[in-house]
N, C-alpha and C positions, 0 to 999 in steps of 0.2 A: 222810549229810553230816557232814563233820568240824567239830569245834568250833574257833572262832577266838578267839585271845586277843591282848591287847596286851602287848608285852614291851619297847617302847622309845618314848620321847617326845622330841621336839625342837621348840623354838619360838624365833622371833624376833618380838617384838611391841613395841608402843609403850611397854611397861613395861621393855624392854631385851632383851638377848641372853641366851637360855637359858630353860629351863623354870622354874628357881628364881625368876628375876626376874618371869616371867609370873605364876606362882602367888602370889608375895608381893604383887604389885600387886592381883590379884583378891581375895585373902583379906582385905586391909586396906581394900578399897573405894576404892582410889586411882584417880582419874580422870586418864588420860594424854593427854587431848585438849587440845591447846594450839595456839598460833600456829604456822602452817606456815612452814618455811624452804626446803623442797625445791623449791617452785615459787613463782612470783610471784602473790600473791593480791590485788594492788592493784585496787581498784574492784569487787570481788565482795561480794555480800551476806554471805557466810560466808567467814571467813579462817582457820579453825581446822581441825584434824584430828588423827588419831592417827598421828603420825610417829615412825619409829624414832629414838630419842634419841641414838644414838651410832654412830660408823662401824662397819661390818661388815667384818671382815677378808676379804681376797681380792684378786685381780688387778683393777685398775681397767679392764682390757680387758673384763671381764665386766660385764654390766648390773647395776644396783642390785638388781633382783628376783632375778637369778641368785645374787648373793652372799647374799641372804636365804635362798634355797632351800638352797644348799650348807651354810650354817651350821646350819640347822634339821635337815637330813637327816643330817649327820655327827653331830650331837648325839644324834639318835634311834638311829643305828646303834651308837654307842659305848655309849649307855645300855642297849641290848639285849645288849651283849657279843658281837656277831657278829664273828667273825674275817673277814678279807678273802676267804678261800676259801669261807666260808659265805654270802657275799653274791652270788657270781657268777651263780647261777641264780635269784635271787629276782626277783619282779615289781616293777616300778616304775610307779606310777600317780600322775600329777601333775594336779591341778586348776589351771587357769590361765586368765586372760582378757587382761590387759594386755601380757604378754610384755615386750619391751624398748622399749615405746612411749615411756617417759620419755626415753631416750637419743636416739631418733629425733626427738622433739619439740625437744630441746636442739639437735640438729644443724640442724634446719630453722630454728629461731628465730635462731640465730647466722648461718646462711647467708643468710637473707632480709635481714639487716642488714649483710651484707658483712664479718662479723667471724670467719668460720669458716676454720680451716686444717686441720681434721680430715677424713679421708676419709668418704664416705657410709657409714653403718652397713650391715652386711650384712643383706639382707632377712630372712634366716632368724633373725637375732638379735632381730628385732622380733616374730616370731610367737609365740603361746602355747607351741608345742611346743619352743621354744628351751630352756626350763628342764629338760625331761626329757632333751634332748640333753646339756646341761651336766652334769647329775647322773650320767647313765649313763657319760659319758666320765671324769669325776673319780672315781667310785666303782667303776668297772669292773663295771657291772651288765649282764648279758647275757641275762637272762630276758625274759619278756613286758614290753612297755613301751607305755603308753597315755598320751595327754594328754586330759583331760576339760575341755570348755568348755561349762558349763551355767550361765553367769552367776554369781550369788551363791551358788549351791549347789555349785559346782565342787569345792571341797575335800571336802565331805561325800560327793559322788558318788564321788570318787576312793577314799575309804575303803571305801565299799560295794562298789565294783567289785573292789578288792583282796581284800576278805573273800570275795567270790564265787569268785575264783580259788583261794583256799585251801580253802574248803568243798567245792569240786568236785574237789579233788585235782590241779589243774593245777600248783600250786607249794606248797611248804611255808612259804615266807616271802615277805612283800611289804613294800615301803616305799611308803607312800601319804600324800598330803597336798596342800596347796594353797599358792599363793604369789601375791602381787600387790604392786606398788609404787604409790604415789600418782602419777598422771599428770595432766597439764593437761586432756586431753580428758575424762577421767572427772570431775575436779573441776568443770570448766566445764559439762559436761552436766548434772550433778545440780544445780548452781546454776541453770542455765537452767530446769530443771523445777521450781525452787523447793522442792526436797525436802531441802535442807540447813538445819539450825538454826544461826543465827549464834552461839549459845552451845552448850556441850556438850550432846549429845542426852540426852533424858529419856524412855526407853522406859516405857510404861505409866503415865506421869504424865497427869493430866487436861489439862494445858496444854502437852503436847508439841507441837513445831513442825517436827520433821523429824529426819533422821539426821546423823551425823558420818562423814566419810570416814576410813578408816584404811589401814594397810599392814602387811605382815608375812608370815610363813611358819610353817606348822605341819606336822610330819610324824610319823607313827606307824609303828612296826614291828609288823606283824601276823604271827602264826604259827599253824600247826596246833598245837592244844593238846598233842597227844601228842608231837610233835617238840620243842616247847619244854620239856616235862617231861623228855624224854630227855637234853637237853643241859644241864639244870639251870638253865634261865632263870628269872629273876624275872618274875612275871606281875602286871600292874597290874589288869587286869579282863578279862572276857570280852565280846566283841562278840556279843551274843546274837542279833541280827537287825536287819534294816533294811527300810524301805519306801520305794519311789519311785513317784511319780505325776505326772501332768501335768494342769493345769487345762484347757488348750485354750480359754482364755476371753479373755485380753487380753494385749497385748505387754508391758505393765508392771503393770497392776492385778491383784491377786489376786481370785479368785472370791469374791463378797461374803459368802457363807455359810460359807466355809472348807471347802468340800466336798473339794477335792483335798488340802488339808493334813490333814484328818481321815482321809482314806483312807490317806495315807502313814503316819500314826501307827498306825492299826489294822493295816496290813500289817506294820509292825515288830513289833507285839505278837504277831500270828499266827506270824510267822517264829520268834520267840523263845519261843513257847508260854507267854506271860505274860498275865495278866489286867490290865485297866486299874488295878485296885486295887493291883497290885504296884509301880507306878511312883510313887516318892516325890518325884522332882525332875525338872523340865523346864528344860533350858537352851534358852530360847526364841530364835527368830530375832530377835525384838524389836528392830526397827530404830529406833523412835522416831517414825516417821511416823504420823499419825492413823489412816490407813486400814489399814496393815499390822498394827499392834498390835491394833486392834479385831477384825480378821478372824481373826488367830491366836488371840486369846482366845476367840472364838466357836468355832473348831475344837477347842480344848482342852476347852471345856465340853461339846461334843458327844461327846467320847470319854470324858472323866474325870468329868464332872459338876462343878458349881461348887465351888471351893475344895478339891478333893480332892488336889492336889499343890502343892508349893512351885514357884514359877516365877521365874526371874530372867534378865536379859539382860546378858551380859558386854560387849556392844557399848556399854553405857553408860560403860564405862571405857576401851576401846581404839578405839572407833569401828567402823564397818563395813569390815572388811579385804578386802572383795570375794571373790575366789577363795580366799583364805586363811581366810575366816570359818568355814566349816564344819569345817575341820580344827582350827583353834585352839579352837573351841568344843567339839569332840569331846575334845580334850586337857583342857580345863577340866572337862568332865563326868567324865572318867576320874579326874582329880585330886580332884574333889569326893567321889567314891566312896571313894577311898583315904584322904583326910584326914577324912572325916566332917564336911564343911563345905560349905554352899551359898554360893557367892559372891553378893554382893548386886547389886541393880539400883541403881547410883549415881544421884544427882541427882533422885530422886523427892522432890517436895515435897508434892504433893496426889495421892494415888492416884486413878486413873480409876474412878468408881463403876460403869462398865459392864464393868470387868475383874474378874471374880468369883474372883480368886485372890490368895493372899498372894505378892506380888512381891518380898519380902525387901528392903525399902527401906533403902538406904544402908549397912547393917551386915551382915556375913556371919553365917550362922546355923549353929551346931554341931548336927548331927543324924546319927545312925547311918543310913547309906544302903546299901541293897543293890541297888537298881535305879533307873536314870535314863535319860532320853532327851535327845537333842540334835536340835533342828529346824533345817533350813536350807531357805529358800524363795527361788528365783531368779526374775528377770524371765521372763515367759512362762509362769509357773505351774509351774516345775520344782521339785517338792517332794521333800525327802528327810528321813527320820527314822532316826537311829541309836539302837539300844537297847544300853546297857551294863549289866552286872551284876558285882557284886564277889564272884566265885566262883572 
């Protein structure tokens, strides 16, 4: 099996456009969860979220999420130094859920009130696969192309699937990540489930009340290590292994003892041939809901033992970016390794005594890191762990 390395990063996040803005926000512990403007939140229990704070360049004929994906993907490819002819045969794996639903909602909203003069949105533009179509056409990618729809773990699964294609020798290069824009149906659904905190989310806080919705896109360029070395590419980190499991327990709730989560973490460790003791940092799924944080902490303790690794949730600063969460958090983990800094869990006031880990409250921690994991857990118990090392 071939080694897989990360050679390019691209991000659009509630901290702004670009990886530099993303990391700056995380490193300073800045919370980008604020009053939403992209949708009408009048009458809802929660009215805030992690919204992209500035316009993203691109044709307005493209959906908002497509523009996020294109901006992040193009940054990643430029960062990797891949010429157009080196991109043609690469794989393209995109994690997505919402597709162009925001634009479909806007059309319906206006039409139902007799105020719409625009044509009906193309059905294909609404589907999750629309983002991969847009990226392939714009970037002239002609290699294997997949769209992954595994709820909140979609972006992480996309990275894992891309790594598998490289490790197995199908391709030398892959562009992988996830994208989602805030939509009414998502925001209304989580409000109805009473899973959203009216204030900015507080993962691992004793008094946490729920999650915060976010939006964005994160893409990574993955390469065969030998091919990257041959072309003189800069390497951020090695994707040493990944683990994927399914709880088969409940449509929304995680298995109470964290069995599926723990099995995903152990699978990543086995694939990377690393011991639990090697992992110094865990970028947690950490949504801020009482149940999810408790179960994830239980799973971590089953694998690592109490207090054995630093744990933090970047969702505390940008919200839960749905299909983009796993890839943005993978980028955060790679950057943490490179900068020797663990981003904090913002907004913690009173650590939960049932969470037996240092959750790096409010302020980033400088520490030399060699090995870290990123967890992503989706509805239906779709669990993914990515293991990165600085080698």
